[in-house]
Structure formats: C-alpha cells, structure tokens
N, C-alpha and C positions, 0 to 999 in steps of 0.2 A: 513607446518602447521601440528599440531598434533590433534588427538581426545582426549578430556578430558570427563570423565564419559561416559555415554551411547550415547549421541546424539550431543554433542557440538564440533565444530571446534575452535581450538584457532590459529590464524594466526601468523606465526613465524616472518614475516616482514609485519606488518599491512598495507593494502592497504589504501590509503587515498581518500577522496572525493575532487576531483579537482576543480569541480564546479557543479551547479545544477540549474535547472530550473522549475518553477511552473506556469501552465497555469490554468485559471478558466473561468468559464462561468458567465451569468448575476447574479444568485442567490448567487453564491460564492463571487461575488463583492460586494454584498449586506451584506455579513455575518461579523462575528468579525474578521476573518483573511485576510480581503481584502487588507490590506497593505503589507501582505507577498507574495502576487503573483506578479511575474514579469510582467505578462500581463493577462488581462481579456478581455472577448468579451461578448458585449451587445446583439449581435445577435447570439443566439445559433445554428444556422444553419451555422455559419462562412462562409456564402454567397456560400454555396455549394447546391447540389442538393437533399441530403438526409441526415438523422442523422448520418447514418453509415459513410458518407464522412466527416461530420463535426468532428466525433471522431477522424478519420484519421488524420485530419488536426490539431487536438489538439496535438496527438503524434509528428507530424512533426515539429510544433512550439516549443514544450518543447526541443526536442533534438537540434535545431537551436539555442535556448536561451543558453543552456548549453554549446554548442561548442563555442558560441560568448564569453561567459564570461570568458572561458578558454583560449581563443586566439587559439583554436585547429581547424584544418581542418578535414573533414569526412575521408579522407585517412590516418589521423594519429590515428584512432580508429580501434583496431584490431578486436573487436567483439561487437555486440549489442545484448543484452537480452532484450526481449520485449514480452509484452502479453497485453491482454485485456479480456473483458467479453464475446464478440461475438464469434459465431460459427466460428471455424477454425482461430481465432484470426485475423480477416480480418481488424481490425483498424491498428494493428501493420504491417501487411504486405503491405497494401496500403500507409500507412503514412510514412513508412520508405523506401519504394522502391527507391526513387531517391537518397538517400544517398550512395548506393553502398558499404555499410559496411557490413562484414560477419554477418550473421543473424542467432540467434538461439531463436525460438519462445518459448514462455513459457505460461503454464496455471495453475495458482494456485486460480483461482477466485480472490477475493478481497485481497488474500495474495501475489499477483502477484509482487508487489514492493518489498517486502522482499526476495521473490524468486529469482527476476532477480539481486537485490543487492548482494545476497549471492553467486550466480553464477559468476557473474562479479568479485567479491572479490576473489573467489577460483582461477580463472584463473590469475588474476594479482599476487596474492600471490605465485603461484607455478612457475611463469615465463613464462606461455603459452601466456600471453598478457602483453604488456607495459600499454595498456590503453583499458578499456571496459565500455561500456554504459550500464545502466540500465534504462528502461522506461516503462511505463504503463498508460492507460487512462480508462475512462468511460464516458458515455454520458447519462443523465437521459432518454431522449426519445429513444435512441437506446435500452437501456437494458429494459425499459417497454415494447417495441415492442417485444423483444426476450423472456423475462421470465414471463410477466404477461398479460397485454392487451395494446394494441396500445391506444395512448392519445386519438385518435378519439372516442373511445368508451365510455369515460368519466366515468370509473369505479370508485367507492368510494374506498378509501383507508382505511384500518383498523388501529386502534391505534398503533398496533406493527410494522407497515411498517415503512421503513426507505426511504430516499430521495437519490436516486443514484447521486452523484456528477458528474457533468459535468466539468471535470478538468482532467489535466495529470500532470505527474512529470517525470523529468529525472535527474539522478545522473551520473556524470562522474567519474569512478573509476581509479585511477592510482598511482603515486609514489610521489605526492606532494599535500599539502593542509593541513589545520588545523585540520581536523576531521577525525579520524582513524577508520576503521572497525577492532575491536579487536577479536571479536568472533562471531560465527553464529551457529545457530541450525535449522536443517531441521525438521519440525514438523511430527508427525504421523496422519494419519486419524483416526478421532474419530466420530462415530455416535451413537447418544442416540434415534434415533427414530424420531426426529422431522420432519414433513411433510409439514408445512405450509411455501409457499414461501413468504408470507408476514410477516415472522418472522424469519429473518435471525439472529439476535441477539441470539435468543435462539439455533439456529442451530450451531453457531460458538463458544459460550462461552465454552462448554466442552473442544473443542480443544485448546482455550486460556489457560484455566486453566492448561491442560495437559503439555503444551509446557513451560510455566512460571515456573511451579513446576519443571519440569525436567532440565531447564536451571539452576535454583538457586541450585538444588541438584548437577548437574555436576560441577559447578563452585565453590561451597562452598561458595556462596555469600547470601546475604539476601536483601530485597527490600529496606532497608534503606542505602545499599551501591550504590544507583543510585539516581540521581536527579530527574528522572522521568521514569516511566515505560508506554510507549504508547502501547495502542491496536490499531488495525486498524480501524475496525468499527463495534463495538459490539452495539453501540447506549445505550440508556437507559436501555431497556429490558435486553440486553446481558450483560452490565456492572453489573446490580444488580445480575445476575445469575452467573457471574465470581466471584463476592465477596463472595457469599454464597458457591459456590463450593471449592474456596480455603480456606475458613475458615473452612470447613470439614476436612482440612488437616492441620489446626492450621496455617494457612499462612493469613496474613492481609496485602494486598497492597494498601488499599484505600488512604492512606496518601501519597503515592508516584505515584498513578495512574491517567492518563488521558486517554481519548478515542478520537482518530481523529474525529469519527463520531459525538461526542458531541462537539467538538472544531470548526468544519468547519461552522456550522450554529448556529443561535440563535433560539432554540426551542420555546421561547416565542413570538417572533416577525415574524418568518419565519414558513411557514406551512411545517414542515418537520416530523412531528409526532415524531417517536422514536429516530430520529436522522439522521445522513448521512451514505451513504454506497458507494459501488462501487470501483473498483480498482483506480480510480483516486481521490478517498477521501484520503486515507493514502498516496498514492504517492504525492499529492499536499501539504498535511500537512507537510510530511517529507521534501520534495524539497523546501519548502517555510519557513513556521513558524518554524519547528523544527532546521534545518540547519543554518537557519539565527541566532537563538538564541545561538546554539552553536559556530558559528563563532564569536559571538559579546561577548561571554565569560558567558553568562547568564545560560548556561548548560554545564556541563563538562564530564558527564557520564550517558549514557541514554540506555535503552532497546527499540527497535523498533519492536513491535510484531505484525504483520500484519496478519489478520485473513481472511479465505476464506471458503465460502459455495460451496462445490464442487457438484453442481447440474447442470442439463441441462433441457431444455425444454422436451425432450424425457423422461428422467427419472421421472420427476414430473408428466407428463401425464400418465406413466405407475404405479403411485402410489407409487414410491420409496421413502424413506427417504432422508434426506438432510445431507450427511456427512460434517465434517468441518475439517479445518487444520490451523495451525498457525505456521509461521516461524519467527525467532527471529535474530536480529542483534544487538551486543553491539557496540555502537559508543561512541568513547571518543575523546575529544579535547586533542591534543598532547600538549606536554610541550612547 
C-alpha cells in the first residue's frame, strides 16, 4: 500500500469483502431496511440475562453468519478486529470468546465499523493475514444504561437525541469477492466543545466534515465521482451541520450523501427523534443494505464514513466536551 496526500492509504492489491452478516433487533426489523438484515430478533434480550449479554450475542451471531455465507471455518480467519460502546469492549470480548480467533479489540465509538474494516484491510493487503474479520455492535438498552440513564428511570429524551441501534455487522475481508476496499483514511480527533450527550450529531459532524474534505483533497476526487457518500450516524441534526460546515469550504455533498442513522429508521413512524446511532447502526447498514446493493450492481463506488463520539461516562461526569472522529473507506465493485 502507499500513502496519498496527508492521511489516505491506497491499497496496492485491494482486499475484498468475501462475505458479510447483518443482525438487527425488533425496532430495526420494523424499519425501512428490514429486508436487508440477515437475521432479526423480536426479543431484544436474545433470551439472555442482561442487555450486555444480549449485545455480546449479537456479535456472535453476526460473525457466525459471515463465516457461514463464505463457507469459512473460524480457524481459517487469521485475525478478528472488534469493538463496541461498552466499557472495555465487553460485548466483543465475551461475544467472540468461543471462536478462538486471534483478537484485536478496537474502540472508535460509533466509528468502530470503519476502524475495524480499515485495520483488517491493512493486514490483508500487506500479507500479514489471508483473511480477517471486522465486527461491531451496539444495543439500545446497554448504551442507555452506560451513557445516559437506565430505562427503568423513564427519562424524557430531547429532540436532538438519537436511538442507539440494537444491531451488529460483520465483514469478512480476504482475497475474493465482488467488492474491493480501494482506499482508507484514519480520521483526526476533532473537538469543537459540544458537551451535550443527547446531541451526538453535533459532536460528530465537525469530524465528518474534516475527514471527507481531507479524503477528497488527498485523492483529487469530487463528490460526483461517487455513487454515494455514507456517513455513520449523524442523524438529522448532524447532517444539517455537516452540509453547513462543508459549504463553508465551497463543498456540497448533499446530492450524493446519505446517513446510516437516517436510513435505518423511519423518523415519522418510529420514535427515534433525530435518527439512529450506535456502533451497530453503520455496521448493520453497511453489512446489509450497502453491500447488498453493491453486490447487486446498484452501487459501484461509494465512501463509507463512519463517525464516532469519543466520550465516556467519566469524561461526561467531569464536564469534559465530546471529541469526534470519522474514518473513511472507499469501496468499489470490481470489474
């Protein structure tokens, strides 16, 4: 691989998406992308004893689906990159324990799907791995308990709040498949002082603008060169801010842009306020809706720009702001 511009990597032998699996919960199954999920659960506890165990099960199921669709056994996967929103990434640790695959835990908040996919692609491209898996998850109930208030409190949600997806996605990266990972950008931490944990879109939009602008500069491309530019989970508030920020740099992506947080749910029919969010939001939309469309030929060249709010309960309680980050993958359907 080689670096182009300031932050972008271009893969010399583009890794390929061998297979992918998308798992969703009850609310996701009721949304507009229900047909793109490989599996959904009506019981959001997944018959486990806690929300955290339920989220771990989401990851386990997503990996199982990706492996089965590729006809690959766990011992044929050289590395697995995984992360989630919970402290010490316990959903990944306990969910993937039984696979016995070399594990590298990742934390990029809601940008984790792009981060894991970027790392898996780097290892496959450089020859350190023949095959690597990228997986992440989130669960509405476990996230509310950790970052805001447990559901039992019955707290009222503000209009800027987003609904954390109960979902997971897994992409298996290797040397065969219709969709190639052509380029990747690791984003910078951007912090404009937003402190409201119920307004993730505002916290993440500056990082999304920074990474998208830099990627286009590095590659010498423009928005019209891509079928679609997908952001992770900015929701409506963050999407509006993204457009305004980029327009200050004379860049308009509105005709090519879609946000996974606005695709996953129907804001008019489902009570999600500003849209969807969480690691599992962009992960499940990528590993279901987006990759399904690319393999069918409906999309040929896209940017996947997953966004993350790098906060913790401790930092929020101490009055710190919420930094954001955005990582980008260029995915292209092979000839």
